[in-house]
SEDOMI-121322 format. One record per residue: residue in one letter; z, x, y of N, C-alpha, C, O, CB in turn. Coordinates in steps of 0.1 Angstrom, whole numbers, padded with zeros to 4 digits, always signed. Each point is the difference from the previous one (the first is absolute). Glycine has a CB too. Example, Ala and Ser with C-alpha at 12.3 -4.5 7.8 and 13.67 -1.06 7.14 Angstrom:
BEGIN
A+0078+0132-0057+0000-0009+0012+0000+0009+0012+0007+0010+0000+0005-0029-0012 S-0019+0015+0023+0000+0009+0011+0008-0008+0011+0001+0005+0011-0023+0007-0017 
This chain:
BEGIN
M+1815+2494+1622+0000-0016+0013-0005-0008-0007+0007+0004-0009-0012+0003+0032 H-0001-0015-0027-0007-0010-0002+0007-0007-0012+0001-0012-0002-0022+0023+0014 H+0025-0003-0020+0008-0003-0009+0013+0001-0003+0005+0000-0011-0022+0001+0008 S+0024+0001+0018+0010+0001+0002+0015-0008-0003+0012+0004-0003-0030+0005+0013 S+0006-0026-0007+0009-0008+0005+0004-0005-0018-0007+0002-0009-0004-0009+0039 P+0026+0001-0030+0002-0009-0011-0004-0010+0001+0000-0007-0010+0015+0015+0005 H-0022-0014+0018-0002-0011-0006-0018+0002+0003-0005+0009+0007+0034-0024-0003 F-0035+0002-0014-0015-0002-0004-0003-0013+0010+0003-0012-0001-0002+0021-0028 N-0007-0004+0037-0007-0013+0005-0009+0006+0011+0000+0012+0002+0020-0032-0006 I-0027+0010+0012-0014+0006+0015+0004+0007+0006-0004+0012-0003-0007-0028+0010 S+0020+0017+0003+0008+0014+0009-0005+0009-0007-0006+0008+0006+0029-0015+0002 V-0022+0008-0020+0003+0013-0006-0020+0007-0001-0005+0012+0000+0035-0024-0017 T-0033+0002+0016-0018+0009+0001+0000+0008+0013-0009+0009+0000-0008-0029-0011 Y+0027+0017+0024-0006+0004+0007+0011+0014+0003-0001+0009+0009-0013-0034-0002 R+0022+0024-0015+0014+0017+0003-0010+0011-0007-0003+0000-0011+0034-0011+0004 H-0035+0017+0015-0006+0011+0000+0005+0009+0009+0004-0004+0011-0021-0008-0019 G+0018+0027+0006+0005+0011+0008-0012+0000+0011-0009-0008+0000+0023+0023-0020 P-0013-0005+0030-0003+0007+0015-0016+0003-0003-0009-0003+0008+0037+0016-0001 L-0031-0004-0023-0012+0001-0005-0012-0002-0006-0012+0005-0001+0025+0000+0005 D-0006-0017-0008-0009-0005-0010-0008-0009+0007-0005-0009-0006+0018+0012-0012 C-0016+0000+0036-0014-0009+0003-0010+0013+0002-0011+0000+0005+0021-0024+0011 F-0006+0033-0020-0012+0010+0001-0012+0001-0014-0012+0001+0001+0033+0014+0016 S-0015-0014-0027-0007-0001-0014-0012-0009-0001-0010+0003-0007+0032+0001-0002 P-0019-0018+0017-0008-0006-0003-0018+0005+0007-0011+0001-0005+0036-0019+0002 L-0016+0021+0018-0011+0004+0011-0007+0011-0004-0011-0003+0002+0024-0004+0017 F-0011+0016-0024-0010+0013-0013-0009-0012-0011-0012+0001-0003+0038+0024-0002 F-0017-0035+0002-0013-0010-0013-0011-0003+0014-0012+0004+0001+0032-0022-0025 Y-0015+0010+0033-0009-0012+0007-0009+0011+0009-0012-0002+0002+0032-0024+0000 L-0014+0037+0002-0012+0009+0008-0011+0007-0007-0008+0007+0005+0026-0003+0009 L-0017-0009-0032-0004+0011-0009-0013-0011+0004-0010+0004+0006+0031+0011-0026 L-0021-0029+0015-0002-0011-0003-0010-0001+0011-0012-0004-0002+0034-0005-0011 A-0018+0013+0026-0011-0005+0013-0009+0007+0000-0010-0003+0007+0023-0005+0006 L-0012+0024-0023-0008+0013+0009-0008-0005-0017-0006+0009-0005+0023+0018+0027 L-0018-0038-0030-0008+0004-0004-0006-0014-0002-0008-0003-0009+0016+0025+0001 G-0005-0030+0019-0008-0006+0010+0004-0015-0007-0009-0008-0002-0013+0028+0011 F+0032-0023-0013+0005-0015+0002+0004-0005+0011+0007+0008+0007-0001-0006-0025 H-0008-0011+0022+0007-0005+0010+0010-0007+0001+0005-0009-0007-0021+0012+0011 P+0020+0006+0016+0010+0000-0002+0005-0019-0001+0009-0001-0008-0009+0029+0021 F-0003-0037-0010+0003-0015-0003+0003-0007-0017+0007-0009-0003-0023+0009+0027 I+0008+0007-0031+0003+0002-0011+0009+0011-0003+0001-0003-0012-0020-0008+0010 I+0024+0017+0003+0013+0009-0009+0011-0012+0009+0008-0007-0006-0017+0043+0000 L+0009-0036+0018+0012-0007+0006+0002-0010-0013+0009+0002-0009-0014-0001+0039 L-0005-0010-0028-0002-0016-0009+0008+0008-0015+0012-0002+0002-0044-0014+0010 V+0031+0022-0020+0002+0008-0012+0014+0003+0004+0008-0004-0008-0033+0013+0002 E+0029-0002+0014+0015+0001+0005+0008-0012+0000+0011+0001-0007-0018+0016+0020 V+0006-0025-0009+0002-0013+0010+0003-0007-0017+0012-0001-0002-0033+0001+0032 I+0013-0003-0038+0001-0007-0011+0001+0011-0011-0004-0004-0011-0008-0015+0020 M+0016+0027-0009+0012+0013-0007+0015-0002+0004+0009+0000-0009-0027+0019+0011 Q+0021-0021+0013+0014+0002+0007+0002-0014-0011+0007+0001-0010-0006+0013+0043 V-0010-0028-0030+0002-0013-0006+0006-0003-0012+0010-0007-0001-0025+0005+0013 Y+0007+0011-0023+0002+0004-0016+0016+0003-0006+0006-0004-0009-0029+0015+0013 Q+0025+0000+0007+0015+0011-0001+0008-0007+0007+0009+0007+0003-0016+0016-0003 T+0009-0040+0007+0005+0000+0006+0006-0011-0012+0013-0002-0001-0023+0013+0025 L-0001-0019-0032+0004-0009-0008+0007+0003-0014+0006-0007-0008-0023-0002+0020 L+0016+0022-0010+0003+0009-0015+0015-0001+0001+0004-0003-0011-0024+0023+0009 H+0029-0018+0012+0010+0002+0002+0007-0011-0002+0003-0004+0011-0009+0020+0002 T+0011-0023-0020+0009-0018+0001+0005+0001-0018-0003+0007-0010-0017-0029+0034 E+0028+0013-0021+0006-0003-0011+0001-0016-0007+0005-0006-0010+0005+0028+0021 T-0019-0024+0003-0002-0015-0001-0010-0001-0015+0001-0010-0008-0001+0004+0039 V-0010+0016-0034-0013-0004-0010+0001+0009-0011-0005+0011+0000-0011-0020+0017 K+0026+0001-0030-0001+0007-0008-0009+0003-0010+0002+0010-0006+0013-0015+0013 K-0027-0002-0010-0006+0005-0007-0017-0006+0003-0002-0011+0005+0026+0016-0021 L-0034+0003+0013-0013-0006+0004-0010-0002-0013+0003+0004-0011+0001+0007+0035 P-0016-0019-0020+0001+0001-0011-0010+0008-0008-0011+0002+0005+0023-0020-0001 R-0006+0025-0027-0010+0010-0003-0008+0006+0003+0003+0012+0000+0001-0019-0007 P-0018+0002+0010-0012+0010+0004+0010+0008+0016+0007+0010-0002-0037-0030-0008 I+0031+0016+0019+0005-0001+0016+0013+0013-0003-0001+0008+0008-0002-0043+0002 E+0011+0038-0018+0007+0005-0007-0003+0012-0002+0006+0009+0004-0001-0026-0010 A-0018+0017-0004-0003+0009-0009-0009+0009+0011+0003+0011-0001-0002-0026-0024 I-0009+0013+0034-0006+0007+0010+0011+0004+0010+0005+0011+0000-0027-0023-0005 F+0025+0001+0014+0006+0009+0012+0014+0000+0001+0008-0005-0007-0027+0001+0020 N+0021+0012-0001+0014+0000-0001+0007-0014+0006-0002-0005+0011-0001+0031-0008 T+0011-0031-0011+0005-0012+0010+0018-0002+0001+0006+0003-0010-0032-0017+0003 P+0033+0010+0017+0013-0001+0001+0009+0001-0013+0012+0004+0001-0019-0016+0019 S+0001+0007-0035+0011+0010-0009-0003+0010-0001+0009+0009-0001-0005-0021-0012 H-0015+0015+0014-0004+0020-0002+0005+0006+0008+0003+0011-0003-0023-0011-0005 H+0021-0004+0021+0005+0007+0011+0019+0001+0000+0007+0010+0002-0033-0018+0012 R+0030-0004-0017+0017+0004-0003-0001+0012-0007+0003+0011+0006+0006-0035-0010 V-0013+0024-0009+0002+0008-0007-0001+0016+0007+0006+0009-0006-0012-0029-0011 H+0001+0023+0026+0000+0013+0004+0013-0001+0014+0001-0001+0012-0032+0006-0023 A+0039-0003+0000+0015+0003+0008+0013+0003-0008-0005+0002-0012-0003-0019+0029 R+0017+0019-0018+0012+0011-0001+0002-0001-0012+0009+0008-0003+0003-0009+0024 N-0015-0004-0028+0007-0002-0013-0007+0011-0014-0012+0001-0002+0017-0032+0012 T+0003+0039-0016-0006+0007-0006-0016-0002-0011-0010+0006-0002+0036-0001+0008 Q-0021-0016-0010-0018+0000-0008-0007-0005+0009-0011-0001-0004+0013-0004-0021 Y+0000-0002+0039-0006+0007+0008-0009+0006+0008-0011-0004+0005+0022+0000-0016 Q-0003+0015+0011+0001+0013+0013-0018+0001-0009-0002-0005-0011+0039+0024+0019 D-0048-0012+0002-0011+0008-0001-0008-0011-0012-0004+0002-0011+0016+0026+0018 K-0012-0042+0005-0009-0008-0013-0010-0008+0010+0005+0000+0011+0016-0006-0033 N-0028+0003+0021-0009-0015+0009-0003+0007+0016+0005-0004+0010+0011-0024-0024 Y-0024+0041+0011-0004+0003+0021-0012-0009-0004-0008+0009-0002+0013+0023+0015 A-0011-0042-0015-0012-0008+0005+0000-0005+0017+0010-0001+0008-0009-0008-0034 G-0007+0009+0027+0000-0006+0014-0005-0013+0003+0004-0008+0008-0004+0028-0003 I-0015-0021-0014-0005-0010-0003-0004-0005-0014+0000-0012-0004-0004+0018+0026 F+0000+0006-0032-0007-0002-0016+0012+0006-0005+0003+0012+0002-0031-0011-0002 I+0036-0012-0010+0011+0009-0009-0005+0003-0010+0008+0003-0009+0010-0011+0016 I-0033+0007-0010-0007+0004-0009-0001+0017-0002-0003+0006-0010-0007-0028+0016 W+0014+0027+0005+0002+0013-0003+0012+0006-0001+0000+0012-0002-0019-0011+0010 D+0032-0008-0006+0011+0009-0004+0000-0007-0017+0010+0005-0007+0007-0001+0034 R-0025-0012-0033+0002-0005-0016-0014+0013-0004+0003+0005-0010+0007-0040+0009 L-0023+0040+0006-0001+0012-0004+0005+0015+0002-0005+0010-0005-0008-0026+0002 F+0020+0015+0011+0005+0014+0001+0018-0002-0006+0008+0009+0004-0028-0002+0021 G+0023-0014-0032+0013-0006-0005+0013+0001+0009+0010+0006-0004-0019-0002-0018 T+0007-0009+0033+0011-0001+0011+0003-0018+0002+0008-0004+0009-0018+0030+0004 F+0003-0035-0022+0002-0013-0001+0016-0003-0011+0004+0003-0011-0037-0006+0015 A+0041-0006+0011+0008-0004-0007+0003-0014+0003-0001-0004+0012+0007+0027-0016 K+0001-0032-0009-0003-0013+0008+0014-0006-0002+0007+0002-0010-0036-0006+0006 E+0034-0004+0013+0011-0004+0007+0007-0004-0006-0006-0011-0001-0001+0009+0015 E+0016+0002-0019+0007-0001-0012+0012-0008-0006+0001-0008-0010-0011+0026+0015 E+0022-0011+0007+0011-0001+0009+0003-0001+0007-0010+0002+0007+0012+0003-0012 K+0008-0010+0014+0002-0004+0017-0001+0014+0002+0006+0008-0008+0010-0030+0015 V-0026+0027+0006-0001+0012+0007+0010+0000+0013+0003-0009+0008-0028+0012-0018 N+0029+0010+0009+0010+0007+0012-0009+0006+0010-0006+0010-0004+0027-0004-0011 Y-0022-0009+0025-0009+0006+0010+0006+0009+0010+0011-0002+0004-0024-0018-0006 G+0004+0031+0006+0008+0009+0005-0005+0012-0004-0010+0000-0007+0027-0013+0008 V-0011+0023+0002+0000+0016-0005+0012+0007-0006+0011-0004+0004-0025+0006+0014 Y+0014+0006-0026+0010+0004-0006+0004+0012+0004-0010+0008+0001+0005-0021-0016 P+0018+0021+0017+0008-0011-0002-0005-0010+0015-0009+0003+0008+0032+0012-0024 Q-0013-0030+0018+0000-0006+0012+0004+0005+0013+0010+0007+0001-0007-0020-0016 L-0010+0010+0025-0003+0009+0011+0016-0007+0009+0009+0006+0007-0046-0003-0008 N+0037-0016-0003+0014-0004+0007-0001+0004+0011+0005+0011+0002+0009-0011-0019 S-0021-0008+0027+0000+0007+0015-0017-0008+0005-0012+0002-0004+0030+0031-0004 V-0014-0041+0020-0014-0010+0004-0005+0010+0015-0009-0002+0007+0019-0030-0015 N+0001+0045+0008-0008+0007+0008-0016+0004-0001-0001+0002-0012+0023+0005+0014 P-0031-0005+0002-0016+0002-0002+0003+0021+0003-0005+0008-0007-0011-0041+0020 L+0022+0036-0006-0003+0018+0000+0007-0001-0016-0008+0005-0009+0012+0009+0040 K+0009-0018-0037+0008+0000-0012-0013+0001-0009-0002+0010-0007+0025-0024+0014 A-0034+0000-0007-0009-0003-0004-0007+0012-0003+0003+0005-0010-0001-0024+0019 F-0010+0023-0002-0009+0007+0004+0000+0015-0009-0009+0004-0006+0011-0019+0030 F+0013+0022-0021-0001+0014+0002+0010+0002-0016+0004+0010-0005-0006-0005+0039 S+0005-0020-0040+0015+0006-0010-0014+0003-0013+0004+0006-0010+0029-0026+0018 G-0044+0016-0007-0012+0004-0008-0004+0017-0001-0002+0005-0011-0005-0031+0019 Y+0007+0031+0003+0004+0016+0001+0014+0003-0006+0002+0005-0011-0016-0002+0033 I+0024-0006-0012+0005+0010-0003+0004-0001-0011+0004+0011-0005+0000-0007+0022 K-0001-0017-0028-0002-0003-0017-0009+0016-0008+0003+0007-0010-0008-0041+0016 L-0006+0034+0005-0010+0007-0007+0005+0016-0001+0000+0007-0010-0019-0025+0019 A+0024+0021+0004+0003+0018+0004+0018+0001-0009+0006+0011-0001-0022-0009+0035 Q+0022-0019-0040+0012+0012-0005-0001+0001-0017+0008+0005-0008+0012-0010+0031 Q-0036-0007-0025-0004+0000-0012-0006+0012-0002-0002+0003-0012+0000-0027+0011 I-0001+0035+0011-0014+0015-0007+0012+0008+0002+0004+0007-0009-0035-0006+0019 G+0040-0004+0008+0014+0010-0006+0003+0002-0011+0003+0012-0001+0004-0017+0015 M-0004-0006-0028+0010+0001-0013-0009+0006-0011+0004+0001-0012+0012-0023+0019 I-0030+0025+0000-0008+0006-0010-0009+0016-0004-0011+0003+0003+0011-0028+0003 S+0009+0031-0011-0007+0018+0003-0012+0002+0002-0005+0005+0010+0019+0004-0025 N-0022-0013+0002-0015+0004-0005-0009-0009+0012+0001-0011+0004+0003+0014-0035 W-0012+0009+0033-0007-0001+0017-0009-0012-0003-0002-0008+0010+0000+0035+0001 S-0007-0031-0029-0008-0005-0007+0007-0015+0002-0007-0008+0007+0000+0030-0023 D+0017-0025+0011+0007-0012+0001-0001-0004+0013-0006-0011+0004+0018+0016-0020 K-0004+0006+0025-0003-0001+0014-0014-0010+0007+0000-0011+0007+0012+0035-0011 F-0017-0020+0002-0018-0006+0002+0002-0011-0003+0000-0010+0007-0016+0027-0013 K+0018-0018-0011-0006-0013-0006+0010-0011+0004-0001-0012-0003-0011+0023-0019 L+0022-0006+0030+0010-0014+0007-0013-0009+0004-0003-0012-0003+0029+0025+0017 L-0034-0004-0006-0007-0012+0014-0010-0006-0007-0003-0011+0005+0004+0025+0019 Y-0011-0011-0040-0001-0013-0004+0002-0004-0011-0008-0009-0004-0004+0009+0016 K+0024+0005-0022+0002-0009-0013+0013-0007+0009+0008+0004+0009-0017+0013-0035 S+0006-0033+0018+0007-0010-0002+0014+0004+0003+0006+0011-0003-0024-0020-0014 P+0024-0007+0025+0015+0004+0002+0009+0002-0013+0010+0008-0001-0013-0021+0021 I-0003+0003-0028+0009+0006-0011+0003+0013-0009+0011+0002-0005-0016-0020+0008 W-0007+0026-0003-0002+0016-0005+0012+0009+0010+0008+0007-0005-0039-0010-0002 A+0032+0001+0023+0006+0003+0006+0011+0000+0000+0006+0009+0005-0020-0012+0000 W+0024-0013-0012+0007+0001-0006+0011+0010-0011+0009+0007-0002-0024-0023+0012 Q+0002+0009-0014+0007+0014-0016+0001+0012+0004+0010+0006-0004-0022-0014-0015 Q-0001+0017+0028+0009+0012+0000+0008+0000+0011+0007+0009+0004-0021+0005-0016 T+0013-0026+0017+0024+0009+0009+0011-0005-0007+0011+0002+0004-0013-0006+0025 Q-0002-0007-0044+0008+0000-0004+0000+0014-0011+0011+0006-0003-0010-0032+0010 R-0009+0030-0012+0001+0010-0006+0006+0008+0006+0009+0004-0008-0024-0009-0001 K+0015+0011+0019+0005+0013+0013+0014-0008+0001+0008+0006-0006-0034+0003+0025 H+0030-0018-0015+0017-0006+0002+0004+0005-0016+0009+0008-0001-0011-0035+0021 H-0005+0022-0032+0008+0001-0013+0001+0015-0009+0008+0003-0008-0017-0029+0008 K+0000+0034+0005+0003+0013+0002+0013+0005+0007+0010+0003-0006-0032-0003+0005 A+0020+0001+0013+0012+0002+0013+0010-0005-0006+0009+0008-0002-0021-0012+0024 T+0015-0012-0027+0014-0001-0010+0003+0003-0008+0011-0004-0002-0011-0006+0006 E-0006+0018-0016+0001+0005-0013+0005+0018+0002+0005+0007-0008-0028-0029-0002 N+0019+0026+0025+0003+0009+0004+0012+0003+0006+0007+0010-0002-0027-0010+0001 N+0026-0012+0012+0013+0001+0003+0010-0001-0014+0010+0006-0001-0016-0016+0026 R+0003+0005-0033+0010-0003-0012+0001+0012-0008+0010+0002-0007-0015-0026+0005 Q-0004+0034+0003+0006+0013-0005+0006+0009+0006+0004+0010-0006-0017-0012-0003 
């Protein structure tokens, strides 16, 4: 849902599905059980929300090189979009250095097309929330190998697309014969 908008602005920061609020609760509960004061947990969350909000802008082009080298910046976060060369890139929340280390980093080199592939073409929040699950179910149905069905849950969208294209190509060839 967060990435389904074809626009990139501050409002996208808060474009989340109804279940997205639950995963941080477990993390915060764990921090509280480890002895962190609730005020500190709340303070860090507020700082993180402000930081994440600032990442969602086209106004800021590039920041000084040392900052771009270590931290996730607006130019890095813009790359996290639907252009083929930008898919599965720049996962960082704070430190882009992890993407650099794990080979998932990409520089912003050409105009970014925001949103998901294929484009959602709807502002309906229910469609935005369920469309990914519907697409996943369709992809699972197109693949006959159970091992590959399971891989769809953790492999990249590009891998999933390649599998479904392979299946489609085989079906087209069989129809020609």
